[in-house]
N, C-alpha and C positions, 0 to 999 in steps of 0.2 A: 546225135545231139550236138556234138562239136561242129559238124558240118553246118547245121542249121544256124548255130551261133555265128559262124564265119559269114554266112550269107546275109545274116541280119546286120552284122557290123560293117560289112563292106559298103553298102549303100549309105550308111550313116557317115562313114569316113569320107566318102566321095562328096557328100553334101557339105561337110565341114571344110574340105579343101576348096570346093567351088565357092563357098561362102566367103572364105578368106581371100580368094583370088578376086572376087567381085569387090570386096572392100578395098583391096590394094589398087584395083583399077580406078575406083572413085578417088582414092587418095592421090594417085598420079595425075588424074584429070584435074583435081583441085589445085595441085602445084602448078600445072601448066596454065590453068586459067588465071591464077594469081600472078604468074610471071607476065601474062598478057594483059594484066590490069583489068581483067573481067572479074571484079570482086564479087558480084552477085552470083555468078556461076561457081566461082571458087567456094563461096560459103555454102551453096547448095550441095556441092560434091563432098565437102568435109562433114556436113550434117548427115549425109548418107552413111559415111564411115562411122560416125558416132552412133547412128541408129542401130548398127550391127555390133558395135563395141563401145559401150558408154565409157569405158576406162581408157580409151585410146588418148593418151595425153598429147601426143603430137597432133592429132586431129583437132583437139580442143584449142591448142595453141595456134595452129594455122587458121582455124575458124575465127579466132580472135583477131589475127592480123587481117583477115579478109573483111571482117566487120569494121575494123579501123579504116580500111580502104573505102568502105561504103559510108563512112562517117556515122555508123550505127554504134555510137560509143557505149550506150547502155548494154547492148548485146555483147560487145567486146569485153566489157568489165565482167559480165557473167562468165564468159568463156575463160578468161584468165583466172577468175576465182575458182573455176573448176580445176584448172591446172594446179593451183595452190592446194586444193583439197587433196590431190594425189601426190604432189611434190611441194611440201610446205615451205621449203627454202629456195624456191625458184626465184632468184632476184630479177630475172628478165621479165617474168610474169608480173611481179610487183611493180616494176618500172612502167610496164605497159598500162596497168590499171591506173597508176598515178597520173600518167599522161592523159588517158581517156577522161578520168574524173576532172582533171584540170581544164580540159576542153569544155566540159559541161558546167563545172562549178569552180571557176578560178578563184572565187572568194573563200572557198572552204578547203581546209587541208585534209587530204585523205590519209587515214591511218589503217595499216594492215590488221588483220585479226590476231596475228601472232607478233610478239615482240622479237627482237634479235636473238635473245637467249633461247626462247622456245623454238624459233626457226632452226637454230644450230642443233638443238637436241633432236628435232624431227627430221634432220637431214638424213638420218638412217631410216630405212624402211621398217615397217612393223615386224617383218620376218627377221630382220637383223637384230632388232631389240629383243625379239623372242629368243634367238640363239644366245644373246648375251645373258638373258635371264637364266636359261638352262645351264650355261657354262658357270655362272656365278653360284647357282644352287649346288652344282656338283662340287665346286671349290669349297663352298661352305661345309658340305658334308665331309669332305676329306679333311678340312681344317679342324672340324670338331673331333674327328677320330684321332688325329695327331695330337690334339690338345689333351684328350683323355689318356693317351698313352705316355705322355711325358711324366718323368719322375722329378727332374730338376725344376725347382721353382722359377729359375731364370728363364728356362725354355718355355715353361708353362705360361709365364707372363707374356712372353713374346708371341706365342700362338694365340693367347687371349686377345691381344691387340689386333693381330691379323684377322681373327675371326670377327671381331667387332667391325673392322673395315669391310670385310667381305659381306657380312650380313647387311650393313648399311648400304653398300653398293647394290646388293640384290634388291632391297626394298625400294631404293631409288629407281632402279631399272624397271621394276614392276609398275611404279607410278608413271614413269615415262610411257611405258607400253599402254597403260590404261588411258592416259591423256591423249596419246596419239590415236588410239582406237576411237575415242570419243570425238576427236577433231574430224577424223575421216568419215565418221558415220553421222555426224551432227547434221540434221536437216532443218534446223531452226533459223538459218540465215538465208536471206533472199536479196535479190537485186531488182530494182525497178528498171525494166528494159524499154517500156514505152515512154513517150514524151512526158507524161505525168499520170498519176492515178489519184482519184479522190479519196479523202479521208472522212471519217464520220465520227459523230458523238454517239455514245452508247444509246441504243434504243431510238435513234433518230434517223429517218430515211433521207434527210437532206445532207448533202456534202458540206463539210466544214471548211476544208482547205485542200491542198494537193501536196503530193510528194513527187519530186521531179526525177527525171531519168538519171540513171547511174547511181542513185542512192542505195546504199546497202542498209538493210534493216535486220533486226533480230526479233523473231516472234517470241513474245514473252507470255502470251495467253491465247488460247483458242476459244472463240466465242461461238454463239449459235449462228446458224444460217451462213456458214462458210466465212464468217468474219473473224479476223484475228487482231490482237493488239500487238503493236510492234514498237520497237525503240530504234531511233535513227542514230547515226554517228555522233550527232550533236546532243544526244540524250533526250530528244523530244519523243513523246508517246502519242501514238495515233492508232485509230481503228480503221482497218482497210479490209477489202475483200481479198481472200487468200488467192483466188484465181487470177488476180491482177499482178501477182508477184511471180518472179522466176526464181525458184529455189536453187541454191547452190548445191 
């Protein structure tokens, strides 16, 4: 039985190694193409890397640079938004989005999804915040035990304040973990990557107006027939086809 298991696992291991090597090859080809200013080929190579590893932040970032080279600014904004989804405090990605948005809409100020305080909190990974929560929970348990064991009122008061601080910190860490998890899994934001998409009035087949390339929208309601109601950066509400949006 153990021999069979080994023979089953070895081909699987070989496939994983070859798969990774193939992705690395595409990444290297993408870098070479970008350096040669063949931005279309570079974008294609980085897209192949992402197809095999959607969480490859370096591939998303370099794809964004390649799309800037192509002047496909809407696509580039999407790519850098993907980077921010995995690394919320990446200031370089924010700068690149602001540049691309300014090229498309110089009259509108781009604002990130997170403010500076949220970005600083999310600078730590979800795993890191999880470890902080576990550490604080253990500290709370130890603090409560020590509090219960104290006989002197002065020491008891001191441990009471310490425990209040530890419990407050633990609750705050849990909230940060929850908000970070929500941010990383939130699929309600999208970017318009084509030149423009039509918008509609409820129950009307005729287009009302358009939303232009590079606009980030938030889906606030799903409607029938693949239509969704969205809110733009400027607070405007539109109904659009979901298939014409590129979700972050």
